[in-house]
TIZANU-859178 format. One record per residue (C-alpha): x, y, z; residue number from 1; residue in three letters. Coordinates in steps of 0.1 Angstrom, whole numbers. Layout:
> east,north,up,n,res
> X,Y,Z,NUM,ALA;
...
END
This chain:
> east,north,up,n,res
> 1014,973,954,1,MET;
> 987,988,933,2,LEU;
> 969,970,909,3,PRO;
> 981,996,886,4,ALA;
> 1015,987,892,5,ALA;
> 1010,950,892,6,LYS;
> 995,949,859,7,GLN;
> 1022,978,842,8,LEU;
> 1048,948,850,9,GLN;
> 1027,920,838,10,GLU;
> 1016,940,806,11,ASN;
> 1056,945,799,12,ALA;
> 1066,910,803,13,VAL;
> 1038,895,782,14,THR;
> 1050,921,758,15,ARG;
> 1085,908,758,16,LEU;
> 1071,869,760,17,ILE;
> 1054,873,729,18,GLU;
> 1078,890,707,19,CYS;
> 1093,862,680,20,THR;
> 1126,882,670,21,GLN;
> 1158,868,681,22,LYS;
> 1170,902,695,23,GLU;
> 1149,921,716,24,ILE;
> 1150,950,741,25,THR;
> 1132,960,771,26,PHE;
> 1137,996,783,27,LYS;
> 1124,1005,820,28,SER;
> 1136,1032,839,29,PRO;
> 1154,1026,872,30,THR;
> 1135,1014,904,31,GLY;
> 1106,1002,882,32,SER;
> 1117,961,888,33,GLY;
> 1136,953,860,34,LYS;
> 1150,925,879,35,THR;
> 1116,913,892,36,TYR;
> 1104,915,855,37,MET;
> 1132,893,843,38,MET;
> 1127,870,867,39,ALA;
> 1092,868,857,40,ASP;
> 1099,865,818,41,MET;
> 1122,839,828,42,MET;
> 1099,820,849,43,HIS;
> 1072,820,821,44,GLN;
> 1095,810,795,45,ILE;
> 1106,783,818,46,LEU;
> 1068,766,823,47,SER;
> 1068,765,787,48,GLN;
> 1096,752,777,49,ASP;
> 1118,735,801,50,SER;
> 1148,730,776,51,ASP;
> 1158,766,776,52,VAL;
> 1187,778,796,53,ILE;
> 1193,818,804,54,PHE;
> 1229,833,809,55,LEU;
> 1225,870,826,56,VAL;
> 1258,888,821,57,SER;
> 1257,918,845,58,THR;
> 1275,943,823,59,LEU;
> 1281,970,848,60,SER;
> 1306,965,874,61,LYS;
> 1306,964,911,62,GLY;
> 1283,934,925,63,GLU;
> 1257,936,904,64,LEU;
> 1257,899,892,65,ALA;
> 1260,889,931,66,LYS;
> 1230,907,938,67,GLN;
> 1207,896,910,68,ASN;
> 1216,860,919,69,TYR;
> 1203,867,954,70,GLU;
> 1171,882,945,71,LYS;
> 1163,849,921,72,PHE;
> 1171,830,949,73,ILE;
> 1149,852,972,74,GLU;
> 1119,852,946,75,TYR;
> 1124,811,945,76,ALA;
> 1126,810,982,77,GLU;
> 1093,832,987,78,ARG;
> 1075,806,959,79,GLY;
> 1073,833,936,80,LEU;
> 1090,819,907,81,PHE;
> 1098,785,912,82,LYS;
> 1110,776,879,83,ASN;
> 1142,793,887,84,LEU;
> 1173,779,894,85,LEU;
> 1204,803,894,86,PRO;
> 1236,798,896,87,TYR;
> 1263,826,903,88,LEU;
> 1292,818,878,89,ILE;
> 1325,826,900,90,SER;
> 1362,825,895,91,SER;
> 1371,816,932,92,GLU;
> 1394,791,920,93,VAL;
> 1433,786,927,94,THR;
> 1454,796,899,95,SER;
> 1462,761,886,96,GLU;
> 1420,755,885,97,GLU;
> 1404,754,853,98,ARG;
> 1375,773,858,99,LEU;
> 1345,748,854,100,TYR;
> 1309,758,851,101,VAL;
> 1282,730,865,102,PRO;
> 1253,726,838,103,THR;
> 1224,713,860,104,ASN;
> 1211,751,863,105,TYR;
> 1189,770,842,106,ASN;
> 1197,804,850,107,VAL;
> 1236,815,851,108,TYR;
> 1246,850,865,109,LEU;
> 1278,857,848,110,LEU;
> 1297,889,866,111,PRO;
> 1313,913,837,112,ARG;
> 1350,906,851,113,ASP;
> 1351,875,846,114,LEU;
> 1348,878,804,115,TYR;
> 1371,912,800,116,LYS;
> 1402,906,778,117,LYS;
> 1424,878,796,118,GLY;
> 1396,871,822,119,GLY;
> 1393,833,832,120,ARG;
> 1366,830,813,121,LEU;
> 1377,836,779,122,MET;
> 1404,809,785,123,GLN;
> 1378,784,767,124,GLY;
> 1356,777,800,125,ALA;
> 1329,798,784,126,MET;
> 1332,778,750,127,ASP;
> 1333,745,768,128,ASN;
> 1302,752,787,129,PHE;
> 1280,764,763,130,LEU;
> 1293,739,736,131,GLN;
> 1282,713,765,132,HIS;
> 1247,731,766,133,LEU;
> 1243,732,732,134,THR;
> 1259,707,708,135,TRP;
> 1226,683,708,136,HIS;
> 1207,714,698,137,GLU;
> 1227,724,666,138,ARG;
> 1239,687,657,139,ILE;
> 1207,669,661,140,LYS;
> 1178,694,663,141,GLY;
> 1176,689,702,142,GLN;
> 1189,699,738,143,GLY;
> 1192,732,753,144,LYS;
> 1185,767,736,145,LYS;
> 1206,793,757,146,VAL;
> 1190,829,760,147,TYR;
> 1211,855,767,148,LEU;
> 1200,885,786,149,ILE;
> 1221,919,788,150,LYS;
> 1215,937,820,151,ASP;
> 1227,970,812,152,GLU;
> 1231,961,776,153,CYS;
> 1239,999,773,154,HIS;
> 1277,993,785,155,ILE;
> 1300,976,754,156,ALA;
> 1307,939,761,157,THR;
> 1332,933,726,158,ASN;
> 1342,897,741,159,ASN;
> 1306,884,748,160,LEU;
> 1292,896,716,161,ASP;
> 1317,876,691,162,THR;
> 1301,843,709,163,LEU;
> 1264,852,700,164,SER;
> 1261,841,666,165,GLU;
> 1266,808,675,166,ALA;
> 1257,800,709,167,TYR;
> 1227,824,716,168,PHE;
> 1189,810,701,169,SER;
> 1176,846,723,170,LYS;
> 1194,878,731,171,ILE;
> 1173,903,752,172,TYR;
> 1185,935,761,173,ASN;
> 1179,954,794,174,PHE;
> 1183,986,804,175,SER;
> 1167,1021,816,176,ALA;
> 1190,1037,791,177,THR;
> 1195,1011,761,178,PRO;
> 1221,1023,733,179,LYS;
> 1203,1037,702,180,LEU;
> 1234,1039,686,181,SER;
> 1238,1005,689,182,ARG;
> 1204,994,676,183,GLY;
> 1188,989,707,184,GLN;
> 1153,1003,699,185,TYR;
> 1129,991,721,186,PRO;
> 1109,967,715,187,ASP;
> 1091,969,749,188,VAL;
> 1091,1002,770,189,GLU;
> 1077,1011,806,190,ILE;
> 1078,1053,799,191,THR;
> 1090,1072,830,192,ASN;
> 1055,1091,829,193,GLU;
> 1035,1049,832,194,ASN;
> 1058,1045,860,195,ALA;
> 1051,1072,877,196,VAL;
> 1012,1069,871,197,THR;
> 1017,1036,885,198,ALA;
> 1036,1048,918,199,LYS;
> 1062,1025,906,200,LEU;
> 1087,1050,908,201,ILE;
> 1089,1089,928,202,LYS;
> 1082,1120,906,203,GLU;
> 1112,1137,906,204,VAL;
> 1113,1174,921,205,LYS;
> 1138,1193,901,206,ILE;
> 1158,1219,919,207,ILE;
> 1183,1238,893,208,THR;
> 1188,1272,915,209,ASP;
> 1227,1272,909,210,ASP;
> 1230,1290,945,211,ASN;
> 1215,1266,962,212,VAL;
> 1245,1243,983,213,THR;
> 1252,1213,996,214,VAL;
> 1241,1224,1031,215,GLY;
> 1209,1239,1018,216,ASP;
> 1206,1203,1006,217,ALA;
> 1214,1188,1042,218,ILE;
> 1193,1212,1058,219,GLN;
> 1159,1202,1033,220,THR;
> 1169,1162,1041,221,PHE;
> 1164,1175,1086,222,GLN;
> 1134,1188,1075,223,GLU;
> 1120,1160,1060,224,VAL;
> 1139,1131,1079,225,LYS;
> 1116,1134,1106,226,LYS;
> 1083,1132,1080,227,GLN;
> 1098,1103,1068,228,TYR;
> 1099,1081,1100,229,ARG;
> 1067,1091,1110,230,ASN;
> 1047,1082,1081,231,LEU;
> 1062,1056,1060,232,LEU;
> 1085,1039,1091,233,GLY;
> 1115,1045,1071,234,VAL;
> 1151,1062,1078,235,ASN;
> 1158,1081,1045,236,PRO;
> 1188,1086,1036,237,CYS;
> 1203,1115,1013,238,LEU;
> 1230,1107,985,239,ILE;
> 1257,1130,978,240,ILE;
> 1281,1124,945,241,GLN;
> 1316,1140,944,242,ILE;
> 1337,1140,913,243,SER;
> 1358,1113,906,244,ASN;
> 1390,1134,902,245,LYS;
> 1410,1164,916,246,ASP;
> 1381,1181,925,247,LYS;
> 1368,1157,947,248,ALA;
> 1389,1163,979,249,ASP;
> 1374,1204,979,250,ASN;
> 1341,1190,973,251,GLU;
> 1348,1164,1004,252,LEU;
> 1359,1197,1024,253,GLN;
> 1326,1213,1019,254,LYS;
> 1305,1185,1026,255,ILE;
> 1327,1179,1060,256,TYR;
> 1326,1216,1070,257,ARG;
> 1285,1213,1069,258,GLU;
> 1284,1182,1089,259,LEU;
> 1306,1195,1115,260,ASP;
> 1280,1220,1124,261,LYS;
> 1262,1221,1150,262,THR;
> 1228,1214,1137,263,GLN;
> 1241,1185,1117,264,ASN;
> 1261,1169,1149,265,ALA;
> 1232,1142,1148,266,ASP;
> 1235,1131,1111,267,LEU;
> 1252,1096,1107,268,LYS;
> 1274,1097,1070,269,TRP;
> 1294,1073,1051,270,MET;
> 1317,1079,1022,271,LEU;
> 1319,1050,1000,272,ILE;
> 1345,1051,975,273,VAL;
> 1363,1025,951,274,ASN;
> 1394,1020,969,275,ASP;
> 1381,1008,1004,276,ASN;
> 1412,1023,1023,277,LYS;
> 1397,1056,1017,278,HIS;
> 1361,1045,1029,279,CYS;
> 1351,1063,1060,280,LYS;
> 1325,1073,1088,281,THR;
> 1313,1082,1116,282,ASN;
> 1290,1059,1125,283,ASP;
> 1293,1030,1148,284,ASP;
> 1294,1000,1124,285,LEU;
> 1325,1017,1111,286,GLY;
> 1342,1010,1140,287,LYS;
> 1332,972,1145,288,ARG;
> 1340,965,1113,289,THR;
> 1364,974,1081,290,THR;
> 1344,954,1057,291,SER;
> 1329,977,1031,292,ILE;
> 1306,952,1017,293,SER;
> 1289,949,1053,294,LYS;
> 1285,985,1053,295,TRP;
> 1267,985,1019,296,LYS;
> 1246,962,1033,297,GLU;
> 1236,980,1064,298,TYR;
> 1234,1016,1047,299,ALA;
> 1205,994,1018,300,LYS;
> 1186,983,1045,301,ASP;
> 1150,1005,1054,302,SER;
> 1159,1009,1095,303,ALA;
> 1196,1021,1086,304,SER;
> 1209,1048,1111,305,LEU;
> 1231,1060,1083,306,VAL;
> 1219,1092,1067,307,ASP;
> 1239,1107,1041,308,ILE;
> 1258,1088,1021,309,ILE;
> 1287,1103,999,310,ILE;
> 1303,1081,970,311,PHE;
> 1321,1088,937,312,LYS;
> 1308,1064,905,313,MET;
> 1296,1035,929,314,VAL;
> 1263,1043,931,315,ILE;
> 1257,1038,901,316,THR;
> 1264,998,899,317,GLU;
> 1235,985,909,318,GLY;
> 1235,990,943,319,TRP;
> 1198,995,957,320,ASP;
> 1190,1016,986,321,ILE;
> 1149,1021,983,322,PRO;
> 1151,1045,1012,323,ARG;
> 1172,1073,996,324,ALA;
> 1153,1100,988,325,CYS;
> 1172,1129,978,326,MET;
> 1206,1129,956,327,LEU;
> 1226,1159,953,328,TYR;
> 1251,1158,929,329,GLN;
> 1287,1180,927,330,MET;
> 1305,1162,900,331,ARG;
> 1290,1174,862,332,ASP;
> 1288,1139,846,333,SER;
> 1279,1151,815,334,LYS;
> 1267,1122,805,335,SER;
> 1230,1117,799,336,LYS;
> 1230,1081,806,337,GLN;
> 1249,1086,840,338,LEU;
> 1226,1110,849,339,ASP;
> 1197,1091,846,340,GLU;
> 1214,1055,864,341,GLN;
> 1223,1076,895,342,VAL;
> 1190,1097,894,343,MET;
> 1176,1059,893,344,GLY;
> 1187,1056,928,345,ARG;
> 1166,1077,948,346,VAL;
> 1132,1071,927,347,ARG;
> 1121,1038,940,348,ARG;
> 1094,1037,958,349,ASN;
> 1102,1026,996,350,PRO;
> 1069,1013,1006,351,ARG;
> 1060,996,969,352,LEU;
> 1046,963,985,353,MET;
> 1021,980,1008,354,ASP;
> 1018,1016,993,355,PHE;
> 980,1011,992,356,GLU;
> 977,1008,1028,357,THR;
> 991,1046,1031,358,LEU;
> 976,1075,1040,359,SER;
> 976,1103,1010,360,GLN;
> 1004,1127,1030,361,GLU;
> 1022,1096,1034,362,ALA;
> 1018,1088,996,363,GLN;
> 1023,1117,985,364,ASP;
> 1059,1115,1000,365,LEU;
> 1068,1081,993,366,ALA;
> 1065,1094,956,367,MET;
> 1087,1127,961,368,THR;
> 1125,1127,953,369,ALA;
> 1145,1156,954,370,TRP;
> 1174,1159,928,371,VAL;
> 1198,1187,932,372,TRP;
> 1226,1194,899,373,GLY;
> 1209,1169,877,374,ILE;
> 1182,1178,849,375,VAL;
> 1179,1148,822,376,PRO;
> 1163,1163,786,377,ASP;
> 1130,1150,796,378,GLU;
> 1132,1166,833,379,MET;
> 1140,1201,813,380,LYS;
> 1109,1193,793,381,LYS;
> 1088,1186,826,382,SER;
> 1062,1211,837,383,PHE;
> 1046,1214,873,384,ARG;
> 1014,1225,870,385,VAL;
> 990,1233,902,386,LYS;
> 950,1246,904,387,LEU;
> 953,1280,912,388,TRP;
> 946,1298,947,389,GLN;
> 916,1286,965,390,ASP;
> 915,1252,947,391,SER;
> 885,1238,969,392,ASP;
> 863,1265,947,393,ILE;
> 876,1247,916,394,ILE;
> 871,1211,924,395,THR;
> 840,1220,943,396,ASN;
> 826,1227,910,397,GLU;
> 837,1200,890,398,ILE;
> 827,1166,905,399,LYS;
> 827,1136,881,400,ILE;
> 815,1102,888,401,LYS;
> 836,1078,871,402,THR;
> 833,1042,861,403,THR;
> 848,1006,861,404,ARG;
> 842,976,847,405,LEU;
> 834,941,864,406,LYS;
> 849,907,856,407,THR;
> 833,876,858,408,LEU;
> 846,865,891,409,ILE;
> 819,893,900,410,GLU;
> 789,881,884,411,LYS;
> 763,872,907,412,PRO;
> 751,844,881,413,SER;
> 779,827,875,414,PHE;
> 792,796,888,415,ASN;
> 827,782,875,416,ILE;
> 813,742,886,417,ALA;
> 781,747,864,418,SER;
> 801,764,838,419,PHE;
> 827,738,835,420,LEU;
> 799,712,829,421,THR;
> 789,728,796,422,THR;
> 818,726,783,423,LEU;
> 827,693,752,424,PRO;
> 853,672,772,425,PRO;
> 890,673,765,426,ILE;
> 901,643,739,427,SER;
> 936,647,752,428,ALA;
> 953,661,780,429,PRO;
> 975,687,780,430,THR;
> 1012,683,796,431,GLY;
> 1014,698,829,432,ILE;
> 1043,724,818,433,PHE;
> 1021,736,792,434,LYS;
> 989,740,812,435,LEU;
> 1011,757,837,436,TYR;
> 1021,781,809,437,GLY;
> 984,789,800,438,ASN;
> 972,791,833,439,TYR;
> 1000,821,836,440,LEU;
> 992,840,807,441,LYS;
> 958,843,819,442,ALA;
> 945,877,831,443,GLU;
> 943,881,870,444,ALA;
> 910,871,879,445,HIS;
> 908,848,853,446,ILE;
> 938,829,878,447,GLN;
> 919,841,915,448,GLU;
> 888,825,900,449,MET;
> 908,791,897,450,GLY;
> 928,796,928,451,ALA;
> 895,795,947,452,ASN;
> 878,770,927,453,TYR;
> 910,742,921,454,ALA;
> 909,728,959,455,THR;
> 926,695,943,456,ASN;
> 948,689,911,457,TYR;
> 917,677,892,458,HIS;
> 897,708,899,459,ASN;
> 930,727,887,460,TRP;
> 932,703,856,461,GLN;
> 902,708,848,462,THR;
> 899,747,852,463,PHE;
> 932,748,835,464,THR;
> 926,725,801,465,GLU;
> 888,748,800,466,HIS;
> 908,779,808,467,ILE;
> 906,798,773,468,GLU;
> 868,788,770,469,ALA;
> 865,805,809,470,ILE;
> 886,838,795,471,SER;
> 863,838,765,472,ASN;
> 834,841,786,473,GLU;
> 848,865,810,474,SER;
> 858,884,780,475,LYS;
> 821,881,768,476,ARG;
> 807,898,799,477,PHE;
> 827,920,804,478,THR;
> 825,936,770,479,CYS;
> 790,944,775,480,ASN;
> 791,972,792,481,TYR;
> 755,972,801,482,GLU;
> 761,942,821,483,ASN;
> 795,951,837,484,SER;
> 801,987,839,485,MET;
> 793,1002,867,486,GLU;
> 799,1036,889,487,LEU;
> 829,1040,913,488,VAL;
> 816,1041,948,489,THR;
> 832,1048,985,490,ASN;
> 831,1037,1014,491,LYS;
> 796,1044,1022,492,ASN;
> 785,1022,990,493,ASP;
> 776,1061,972,494,GLU;
> 784,1071,935,495,ALA;
> 821,1084,943,496,ALA;
> 825,1120,928,497,GLU;
> 863,1133,915,498,VAL;
> 877,1163,903,499,SER;
> 910,1173,893,500,PHE;
> 942,1169,913,501,ALA;
> 957,1198,930,502,PRO;
> 990,1192,911,503,ASP;
> 1006,1179,883,504,SER;
> 1032,1180,856,505,PHE;
> 1032,1178,815,506,TYR;
> 1056,1173,795,507,VAL;
> 1071,1195,768,508,ASP;
> 1058,1180,735,509,ASN;
> 1056,1208,715,510,GLY;
> 1022,1222,700,511,ASN;
> 1018,1253,724,512,TYR;
> 995,1281,735,513,MET;
> 992,1307,763,514,ASN;
> 965,1302,784,515,ILE;
> 956,1324,814,516,THR;
> 919,1317,827,517,ASP;
> 916,1283,826,518,TRP;
> 918,1261,859,519,ILE;
> 959,1255,858,520,TRP;
> 987,1278,865,521,LYS;
> 1021,1274,862,522,ARG;
> 1044,1268,889,523,SER;
> 1066,1292,873,524,ASP;
> 1039,1317,867,525,GLY;
> 1042,1315,829,526,ARG;
> 1012,1314,802,527,ASP;
> 1029,1286,779,528,ARG;
> 1013,1253,781,529,PHE;
> 1021,1224,758,530,SER;
> 1000,1194,743,531,PHE;
> 1006,1160,731,532,ASP;
> 997,1164,697,533,SER;
> 984,1189,667,534,GLU;
> 949,1180,673,535,ALA;
> 949,1182,709,536,GLU;
> 962,1215,708,537,GLN;
> 936,1225,680,538,GLN;
> 908,1213,702,539,TRP;
> 921,1232,735,540,ALA;
> 922,1265,708,541,GLU;
> 883,1257,702,542,ILE;
> 875,1253,739,543,LEU;
> 896,1281,750,544,LYS;
> 875,1303,725,545,ASP;
> 839,1286,734,546,LEU;
> 841,1291,774,547,VAL;
> 840,1329,765,548,LYS;
> 814,1328,738,549,ASP;
> 777,1338,749,550,GLU;
> 752,1312,753,551,ASN;
> 714,1318,744,552,SER;
> 710,1334,777,553,ASN;
> 737,1358,767,554,ASP;
> 758,1344,794,555,GLU;
> 793,1334,783,556,ARG;
> 788,1295,774,557,ILE;
> 817,1284,801,558,GLY;
> 812,1291,841,559,LYS;
> 833,1309,856,560,ARG;
> 844,1310,892,561,VAL;
> 866,1338,912,562,THR;
> 897,1325,923,563,VAL;
> 925,1341,949,564,GLY;
> 956,1353,930,565,ILE;
> 993,1362,948,566,LYS;
> 1011,1393,942,567,ASN;
> 984,1409,920,568,PRO;
> 1003,1441,912,569,ALA;
> 1027,1418,891,570,HIS;
> 998,1402,872,571,ILE;
> 1004,1412,836,572,ASN;
> 971,1420,818,573,ILE;
> 981,1427,787,574,THR;
> 958,1400,772,575,ASN;
> 931,1404,802,576,GLU;
> 903,1425,807,577,THR;
> 900,1443,837,578,VAL;
> 864,1428,850,579,ASP;
> 888,1393,850,580,ASP;
> 899,1407,884,581,PHE;
> 884,1417,915,582,ILE;
> 913,1434,939,583,GLY;
> 932,1400,945,584,GLU;
> 908,1379,928,585,THR;
> 909,1364,890,586,LYS;
> 879,1344,870,587,LYS;
> 888,1320,856,588,ILE;
> 869,1295,832,589,TYR;
> 860,1259,852,590,LEU;
> 878,1240,821,591,TRP;
> 914,1224,819,592,GLY;
> 931,1194,802,593,LYS;
> 933,1163,822,594,ASN;
> 969,1157,832,595,TYR;
> 973,1118,838,596,VAL;
> 997,1123,868,597,HIS;
> 980,1118,903,598,ASN;
> 939,1124,879,599,SER;
> 913,1102,893,600,PRO;
> 894,1110,864,601,ILE;
> 894,1077,845,602,ARG;
> 865,1056,829,603,PHE;
> 876,1017,826,604,GLU;
> 872,999,791,605,TYR;
> 880,966,776,606,TYR;
> 904,960,749,607,LEU;
> 923,924,758,608,ASN;
> 919,933,792,609,ALA;
> 908,961,813,610,ILE;
> 926,992,803,611,HIS;
> 916,1033,820,612,SER;
> 911,1058,798,613,SER;
> 917,1090,812,614,TYR;
> 902,1118,789,615,PRO;
> 919,1148,776,616,ASP;
> 898,1172,789,617,PHE;
> 869,1185,811,618,VAL;
> 848,1218,811,619,MET;
> 817,1227,829,620,LYS;
> 795,1249,812,621,ASP;
> 771,1276,826,622,SER;
> 741,1253,828,623,TYR;
> 761,1230,853,624,ASN;
> 766,1203,826,625,ARG;
> 800,1183,828,626,ILE;
> 819,1178,787,627,HIS;
> 841,1153,789,628,ILE;
> 864,1149,754,629,PHE;
> 889,1122,742,630,GLU;
> 904,1134,715,631,VAL;
> 922,1118,686,632,LYS;
> 929,1120,652,633,SER;
> 932,1102,619,634,VAL;
> 960,1122,604,635,ASN;
> 986,1104,592,636,ALA;
> 1015,1129,602,637,SER;
> 1005,1123,642,638,SER;
> 1027,1105,657,639,SER;
> 1019,1120,692,640,MET;
> 993,1109,714,641,ALA;
> 957,1107,699,642,GLY;
> 973,1097,663,643,GLY;
> 969,1068,640,644,VAL;
> 979,1034,653,645,ASP;
> 966,1008,628,646,GLY;
> 946,985,637,647,PRO;
> 941,987,674,648,SER;
> 933,1024,669,649,TYR;
> 906,1011,651,650,GLU;
> 897,987,680,651,ALA;
> 904,1011,706,652,LYS;
> 883,1036,693,653,LEU;
> 851,1013,691,654,ASN;
> 855,1006,728,655,GLU;
> 861,1038,740,656,LEU;
> 830,1044,718,657,LYS;
> 808,1016,736,658,SER;
> 824,1023,767,659,ALA;
> 817,1060,768,660,TYR;
> 783,1054,752,661,ARG;
> 775,1029,785,662,GLN;
> 792,1057,806,663,ALA;
> 769,1088,798,664,SER;
> 743,1068,810,665,LYS;
> 757,1061,844,666,LEU;
> 770,1092,851,667,THR;
> 747,1119,830,668,GLU;
> 779,1135,820,669,HIS;
> 780,1142,782,670,ILE;
> 813,1121,765,671,PHE;
> 828,1133,731,672,TYR;
> 855,1116,708,673,LEU;
> 862,1145,687,674,PRO;
> 884,1130,656,675,ILE;
> 905,1153,633,676,LEU;
> 908,1141,599,677,LYS;
> 926,1170,578,678,GLU;
> 911,1195,587,679,ASP;
> 877,1190,596,680,ASP;
> 864,1176,631,681,TRP;
> 843,1150,631,682,ARG;
> 829,1145,664,683,ILE;
> 810,1114,683,684,PHE;
> 788,1130,712,685,GLN;
> 773,1105,739,686,TYR;
> 748,1116,757,687,LEU;
> 722,1095,779,688,ASN;
> 736,1065,764,689,GLY;
> 727,1079,728,690,ASN;
> 754,1085,700,691,GLU;
> 754,1113,678,692,GLN;
> 777,1128,651,693,THR;
> 783,1165,654,694,LEU;
> 801,1187,632,695,THR;
> 817,1214,644,696,LEU;
> 791,1240,641,697,ASN;
> 763,1218,657,698,MET;
> 790,1208,692,699,PHE;
> 787,1245,693,700,VAL;
> 755,1255,687,701,ALA;
> 745,1226,713,702,PHE;
> 767,1242,741,703,CYS;
> 752,1273,738,704,LYS;
> 716,1263,746,705,THR;
> 700,1241,775,706,ALA;
END
């Protein structure tokens, strides 16, 4: 797993644990490791407080409770979360027996059907169970505390909600689509964009052409199937969702007609619906067993030979198939939440744990999901962009050195054993559970240092007793950018040079501009681009005009290159001059937005942990200088990226200033922090390690001279 993916998950878990309110909502895209993060959160809380009991209510239908239970058992057996002692509450007793729940576990999985109206658990068993666990807590201030986790919290659970005030000390809502109308506003969130950037989930390639048939989708699958097997070592599958009622039969007939064609004779398929009697398959497994649960287990495996899974609703209920890479939706759900849940089934990274070992071609394949028929709101607002044809011309011109931060473990002169001898002895030892909790809270490189040093328990205890002092020493080292910052190097230990990714996407946040002559073009051929904030859009307007101005040598300020274009006869040159075109080529200026998706243009800084700054814009001028811009605003009305964020904004701004100052010295690029206040710009410039504060006129004058 990539470090960025681990860090994203770890940060989310840390923030969940730090939340102090009684009810907490966590929003994370389907496929981003929600169950793993849930287990991690429970494990860390239990390491700090052994008197906590977790009740995990799986609010969807199907076998989600069993799946979560099996995952928790797997994690514990792999040594990941040893504190978890899970128990699956079941009603598999005779009708004469009273449902009994043992009390010697710390994580209980509660299936939805057990607490539906009239269910066995609502006949007193749940009350008895919770009373037994918590009566000491309520009466004597001792005993167990029950934390309720609502998995798939967007689904209503009125019966269980009546117990909340009496028994639950905390309530955690987990969902990819929390219900805002019930007050489930996210306290902690992993956004879709962050999850895609960290390679936790795939980017979705939406096909919106109404003329595309299920046969076209199957043909696309046939083309991708061989690549998937060769590059990823995984047998992919296509999921087809049909309607629930009257339309289902007609839709199935269309699918069967396509599957009966000669070119598709090699495909294995399964039809899985709620009624087991109507499930079908042409796979040999179906001839050997009528157990639909075994079909499902077989279909999930990365080596499964089932190519196509046809379903109605059951796929939305926690059935995880990481090898699924395509979804064709024939039904019209008219439900944003349902669409997001269904689409999540094809967004899991099939090679998440060893993603970094794949070739670039394999990584690109693993991170693409094809979806027909679903266009969620946020996807409708996403636009693909790519560099102009002959993109090598652009990337060979714009070459950027980037920086990274070393951690204390990489400091040659630091020795942990020697450092520990300089610290005062501990007057009273800390309990083992608290020590372990402190160890888990430390940054990953601190834990790694402890693991290397702790050859015995005494060493581990000594290290962990002083872990706060070690962390502070690490922070002092890393925050001293002159010592900790270095250029990113390649395998030959030379300074690596990166450029814009060949393709990316942006989310429509308003703040529009029409741009025809920068490095990007939209995949749909349109010239309208959106920016994350009003400040960013205004700065883009400044750069757009600036590059066309003349420098002191009577040249354009922005460097221009000639790139190829397609179908030149259809180009609209209303806003462009004739000399912008040469035959079937076009002149563009070397500046553009640094879209985060796929971008290697990033610089590390430290703010409680190591973070990456992806600057907003990059420009190359006619003097071959690289200008790098991170746009900010201190206007209270700026609610989008780059806007006011209270004390954390000030802290981040100060760290970026320090980081950019040193980065300018190492890379020899020119860094800027243009800050918009009301209608005026205050521009911090970093050149060769020196800081200057410029007005907009001073900035323009600087760009005009060598």
